[in-house]
C-alpha positions as CSV (number, residue, x, y, z in Angstrom):
1,M,-9.2,-20.1,-13.2
2,I,-7.5,-18.4,-16.1
3,G,-10.8,-16.6,-17.0
4,F,-11.2,-15.5,-13.4
5,V,-7.7,-14.0,-13.3
6,I,-8.3,-12.2,-16.6
7,R,-11.6,-10.7,-15.3
8,R,-9.9,-9.6,-12.1
9,V,-7.0,-8.0,-13.9
10,L,-9.3,-6.1,-16.3
11,A,-11.3,-4.9,-13.3
12,V,-8.1,-3.1,-12.0
13,I,-8.2,-0.7,-15.0
14,P,-11.4,1.3,-14.0
15,V,-10.2,1.2,-10.3
16,L,-6.9,2.9,-11.3
17,F,-8.8,5.4,-13.4
18,V,-11.0,6.3,-10.5
19,V,-8.0,6.6,-8.2
20,A,-6.3,8.8,-10.7
21,F,-9.4,11.0,-11.0
22,L,-9.9,11.4,-7.3
23,T,-6.2,12.0,-6.6
24,F,-6.0,14.7,-9.4
25,F,-9.2,16.4,-8.1
26,M,-8.0,16.6,-4.5
27,M,-4.5,17.6,-5.6
28,K,-5.9,20.5,-7.6
29,Q,-8.0,21.7,-4.6
30,A,-4.9,22.3,-2.6
31,K,-3.5,25.8,-2.9
32,G,-0.1,26.5,-4.4
33,G,2.0,25.0,-7.1
34,P,5.2,23.1,-7.6
35,F,7.3,26.2,-8.1
36,D,5.6,28.6,-5.6
37,R,8.2,28.0,-2.9
38,E,11.1,28.8,-5.1
39,K,11.4,32.6,-4.7
40,E,14.4,32.9,-6.9
41,I,12.4,32.0,-10.0
42,N,11.0,35.1,-11.7
43,P,7.5,35.1,-13.3
44,A,8.8,34.7,-16.8
45,T,10.9,31.6,-15.9
46,R,7.9,30.2,-14.0
47,A,5.7,30.7,-17.1
48,L,8.3,28.8,-19.2
49,L,8.3,26.0,-16.6
50,D,4.5,25.8,-16.6
51,R,4.6,25.6,-20.4
52,K,7.3,22.9,-20.4
53,F,5.4,20.7,-18.0
54,G,1.9,21.4,-19.4
55,L,0.7,23.3,-16.3
56,D,-0.6,26.1,-18.6
57,K,-3.1,23.7,-20.1
58,P,-6.8,23.6,-18.9
59,T,-7.2,21.3,-15.9
60,W,-9.9,18.9,-17.1
61,I,-10.8,19.7,-20.7
62,N,-10.0,22.3,-23.4
63,T,-13.2,24.1,-23.3
64,A,-12.5,26.0,-26.6
65,A,-11.8,22.8,-28.5
66,F,-14.8,21.2,-26.9
67,S,-17.1,24.0,-27.9
68,A,-15.7,24.0,-31.4
69,A,-16.4,20.3,-31.7
70,L,-20.0,20.8,-30.6
71,D,-20.6,23.8,-32.8
72,S,-19.7,21.9,-35.9
73,G,-23.2,20.5,-36.0
74,V,-22.3,16.8,-35.4
75,A,-20.2,16.0,-32.4
76,N,-16.9,14.5,-33.7
77,P,-15.6,11.9,-31.3
78,L,-12.0,12.5,-32.4
79,K,-12.3,16.3,-31.7
80,L,-13.9,15.6,-28.4
81,G,-11.1,13.2,-27.5
82,R,-8.5,15.8,-28.5
83,A,-10.3,18.4,-26.3
84,F,-9.9,16.0,-23.4
85,L,-6.3,15.1,-24.2
86,D,-5.4,18.7,-24.5
87,S,-5.8,19.1,-20.7
88,Q,-3.6,18.4,-17.7
89,F,-5.6,15.4,-16.6
90,G,-6.1,13.9,-20.1
91,N,-2.4,14.4,-21.0
92,Y,-1.3,12.7,-17.8
93,I,-3.7,9.7,-18.4
94,I,-2.5,9.1,-21.9
95,N,1.1,9.3,-20.9
96,A,0.5,6.9,-17.9
97,V,-1.2,4.4,-20.2
98,Q,2.0,4.4,-22.2
99,G,4.1,3.8,-19.1
100,D,5.3,7.4,-18.6
101,L,4.4,8.7,-15.2
102,G,6.0,12.1,-16.0
103,P,9.0,14.1,-14.8
104,T,9.4,15.2,-11.2
105,Y,9.0,18.9,-10.8
106,K,11.5,18.9,-7.9
107,S,14.2,17.9,-10.3
108,K,13.0,20.4,-13.0
109,G,12.4,17.4,-15.3
110,T,15.9,15.9,-15.0
111,E,14.4,12.8,-13.3
112,N,11.3,10.8,-14.0
113,V,8.9,9.3,-11.5
114,Q,9.8,5.9,-12.7
115,D,13.5,6.6,-11.8
116,V,12.5,7.7,-8.3
117,I,10.4,4.5,-7.9
118,K,13.4,2.3,-9.0
119,R,15.7,4.1,-6.6
120,K,13.5,4.5,-3.6
121,F,11.0,1.7,-3.6
122,P,13.4,-1.2,-3.0
123,I,14.2,0.3,0.4
124,S,10.5,0.5,1.3
125,L,9.9,-3.0,-0.2
126,R,12.6,-4.5,2.1
127,L,11.2,-2.8,5.1
128,G,7.6,-3.9,4.3
129,I,8.6,-7.5,3.6
130,L,10.5,-7.7,6.9
131,A,7.6,-6.1,8.7
132,A,5.2,-8.6,7.1
133,I,7.4,-11.6,8.1
134,I,7.5,-10.3,11.7
135,A,3.8,-9.8,11.8
136,L,3.0,-13.3,10.4
137,V,5.7,-15.2,12.3
138,V,4.6,-13.7,15.6
139,G,0.8,-13.2,14.9
140,F,0.0,-16.7,13.7
141,P,1.5,-18.7,16.6
142,L,0.0,-16.2,19.1
143,G,-3.5,-16.5,17.6
144,I,-3.3,-20.3,17.4
145,L,-1.9,-20.7,20.9
146,G,-4.6,-18.3,22.3
147,A,-7.4,-20.4,20.6
148,L,-6.0,-23.8,21.7
149,K,-5.3,-22.6,25.3
150,Q,-8.4,-20.5,25.7
151,N,-8.9,-18.7,29.0
152,T,-5.4,-19.6,30.1
153,V,-2.3,-17.5,30.7
154,F,-1.2,-18.0,27.1
155,D,-4.6,-16.7,25.8
156,Y,-4.5,-13.7,28.0
157,F,-0.9,-12.9,27.0
158,S,-1.9,-13.0,23.3
159,L,-4.9,-10.8,23.9
160,I,-2.7,-8.2,25.7
161,I,-0.2,-8.1,22.9
162,A,-2.9,-7.9,20.3
163,T,-4.7,-5.1,22.2
164,I,-1.5,-3.1,22.6
165,G,-0.6,-3.5,18.9
166,T,-4.1,-2.5,17.8
167,S,-4.7,0.5,20.2
168,V,-1.3,2.2,20.2
169,P,-0.5,4.2,17.1
170,T,2.7,3.5,15.2
171,F,4.0,7.0,15.6
172,V,3.8,6.6,19.4
173,T,5.4,3.1,19.5
174,G,8.1,4.4,17.0
175,V,9.0,7.3,19.3
176,L,9.0,5.1,22.4
177,L,11.3,2.5,20.7
178,T,13.6,5.3,19.5
179,L,13.9,6.7,23.1
180,F,14.4,3.2,24.5
181,L,17.1,2.2,22.1
182,S,18.9,5.6,22.4
183,R,18.6,6.3,26.1
184,V,18.5,2.9,27.7
185,L,20.6,0.7,25.3
186,D,22.7,3.6,23.9
187,I,21.9,2.5,20.3
188,D,21.2,5.1,17.7
189,P,18.2,3.8,15.7
190,V,18.4,6.6,13.1
191,K,20.8,5.4,10.5
192,Q,22.8,7.2,7.8
193,P,21.5,6.9,4.2
194,D,24.2,4.5,3.1
195,V,23.2,2.0,5.8
196,W,19.9,1.3,4.0
197,E,21.4,0.0,0.8
198,G,21.1,-3.7,0.8
199,Y,20.0,-5.7,3.9
200,S,21.2,-4.7,7.3
201,T,20.1,-4.7,10.9
202,A,19.1,-1.1,10.5
203,Y,15.7,-2.4,9.1
204,L,14.8,-4.3,12.3
205,P,13.6,-1.5,14.6
206,P,11.3,0.2,12.0
207,A,10.1,-3.2,10.8
208,V,9.1,-4.2,14.3
209,I,7.0,-1.0,14.7
210,L,5.6,-1.2,11.2
211,G,4.5,-4.8,11.6
212,L,3.1,-4.4,15.1
213,G,-0.4,-3.4,14.0
214,T,-0.7,-6.1,11.4
215,M,0.7,-8.6,13.9
216,A,-2.0,-7.7,16.4
217,F,-4.8,-7.9,13.8
218,V,-3.5,-11.3,12.6
219,T,-3.4,-12.6,16.2
220,R,-7.0,-11.6,17.0
221,L,-8.4,-12.8,13.7
222,T,-6.5,-16.1,13.8
223,R,-7.7,-16.7,17.4
224,S,-11.4,-15.9,16.6
225,S,-11.3,-18.0,13.4
226,M,-9.7,-21.0,15.2
227,L,-12.2,-20.8,18.0
228,E,-15.1,-20.8,15.5
229,V,-13.6,-23.8,13.6
230,K,-12.8,-25.6,16.8
231,R,-16.5,-25.9,17.7
232,Q,-17.6,-27.3,14.3
233,D,-19.1,-30.8,14.0
234,Y,-16.5,-32.1,11.7
235,I,-13.8,-31.3,14.2
236,R,-15.6,-33.4,16.9
237,T,-16.1,-36.1,14.3
238,A,-12.4,-36.2,13.5
239,R,-11.5,-36.5,17.1
240,A,-14.1,-39.2,17.6
241,K,-12.4,-41.2,14.8
242,G,-9.3,-41.2,16.9
243,M,-7.2,-38.7,15.0
244,G,-4.4,-37.1,16.9
245,D,-4.4,-33.5,17.9
246,R,-1.6,-32.6,15.5
247,I,-3.5,-34.0,12.5
248,V,-6.8,-32.4,13.5
249,I,-5.1,-29.0,14.1
250,L,-3.0,-28.9,10.9
251,R,-5.3,-30.7,8.5
252,H,-8.7,-29.5,9.5
253,M,-8.6,-26.6,12.0
254,L,-5.7,-24.5,10.7
255,R,-6.5,-24.8,7.0
256,N,-10.1,-23.9,7.3
257,S,-9.5,-21.1,9.7
258,L,-6.9,-19.5,7.4
259,I,-9.5,-18.2,4.9
260,P,-10.6,-15.1,7.0
261,V,-7.0,-14.4,7.8
262,V,-5.9,-14.6,4.1
263,T,-8.7,-12.1,3.3
264,I,-6.8,-9.3,5.1
265,L,-3.3,-10.5,4.3
266,G,-3.2,-9.2,0.7
267,P,-4.2,-5.6,1.5
268,A,-2.3,-5.8,4.8
269,V,1.0,-6.8,3.2
270,A,0.5,-4.2,0.4
271,G,-0.2,-1.7,3.2
272,L,3.0,-2.5,5.0
273,V,5.0,-2.0,1.8
274,T,3.2,1.2,0.8
275,G,2.1,2.6,4.2
276,S,5.4,3.3,5.9
277,F,5.3,7.1,5.6
278,I,5.4,7.8,9.4
279,I,7.9,5.1,10.2
280,E,10.2,6.2,7.5
281,N,10.1,9.7,8.7
282,I,10.8,8.7,12.4
283,F,13.7,6.5,11.6
284,R,15.0,8.6,8.7
285,V,14.5,5.8,6.2
286,P,15.2,7.2,2.7
287,G,12.4,5.1,1.2
288,F,9.5,5.7,-1.2
289,G,7.0,6.6,1.5
290,D,9.3,9.5,2.7
291,E,9.6,10.7,-0.9
292,F,5.8,10.6,-1.3
293,V,5.4,12.8,1.8
294,K,7.9,15.3,0.4
295,S,6.2,15.4,-2.9
296,I,2.9,16.4,-1.2
297,N,4.6,19.2,0.7
298,G,6.3,20.4,-2.5
299,R,3.1,20.1,-4.7
300,D,5.0,17.8,-7.0
301,Y,1.9,16.8,-9.0
302,S,3.4,14.1,-11.2
303,M,5.1,12.5,-8.3
304,I,1.9,12.5,-6.3
305,M,-0.1,11.0,-9.1
306,G,2.6,8.4,-10.0
307,S,3.0,7.3,-6.4
308,T,-0.7,7.0,-5.7
309,L,-1.3,5.0,-8.9
310,F,1.7,2.8,-8.0
311,F,0.4,2.2,-4.5
312,A,-3.1,1.5,-5.8
313,F,-1.7,-1.0,-8.3
314,L,0.2,-2.9,-5.5
315,V,-3.0,-3.1,-3.4
316,A,-4.9,-4.4,-6.4
317,I,-2.3,-7.0,-7.0
318,G,-2.5,-8.0,-3.3
319,N,-6.3,-8.5,-3.6
320,I,-5.9,-10.6,-6.8
321,T,-3.3,-12.7,-5.0
322,V,-5.8,-13.3,-2.1
323,D,-8.5,-14.4,-4.5
324,L,-6.0,-16.9,-6.0
325,V,-5.0,-18.3,-2.6
326,Y,-8.7,-18.8,-1.8
327,G,-8.9,-21.4,-4.6
328,F,-6.0,-23.4,-3.1
329,L,-7.4,-23.3,0.5
330,D,-11.0,-24.1,-0.4
331,P,-11.7,-26.2,-3.6
332,R,-15.3,-25.1,-3.5
333,I,-14.3,-21.6,-4.3
334,R,-12.1,-22.8,-7.2
335,S,-14.9,-24.9,-8.7
336,K,-17.2,-21.9,-8.8
337,D,-14.8,-19.9,-10.9
């Protein structure tokens, strides 16, 4: 198991590099720069800012240094490496490996991306955890009840809820819930920034909307998985031995039907924590997702890169966690590793 974990952790490194490369490439295809919208900055000051943040360097590789390294007769790996590091992408990668995600251009270098993550991400984390709890607490029982009471009112109810949660986009349900709370119940769901510090009831409306899609998916997957396990021969054998329904459901049906559900839980929970961009904007949640959207609009390159790598790292950790949970649910998987 330890060797398996080491292999999975090492596999994250090339994934993060590819994510960084694709993000940097797409980011550079967009027109504009981090200081283009600031009209009060004169060209000389902008040139100084570009030099300070390394934006005056070549994008991918220093072609002059690269050509000099090749013209020397024998390609010197050190010189080739310096040609790569003397570029915007290479410089960012070497700093990111050292744990420095760079300064935010919005703050003119007075704040680092790590500082923004420390300040903003706990809000998104609390929102995502609450949304995941709501999705699991509601989705699991609905799926199990729908499978055990197939073709009954309970089954139809779970399917209706799952269909609504899957088909209706979160930005639609978010707006509808906002109108319902404000117009019908006279409750203002858009809170002030200080309300989001710590745990409060302000997280409940956005968490319900954020977890609705995952709850619907968990419901449908749990129901289908339970129905498949329900028809297996070992379930009929267990019932023929005289085992009670509770033992059969908890010990045999539920445990074996959890494996497909667990498969999507890791990326789903990571998605809830990192994918609350629209919900944070609707409910004015000052979280990390809202900051990420602002960084895209402001062409804050280091913030975009740092946020994307941080999100990718969380998703990778979620996938590794899923693989570890596999071993506890099914000993056959653990024995293969």
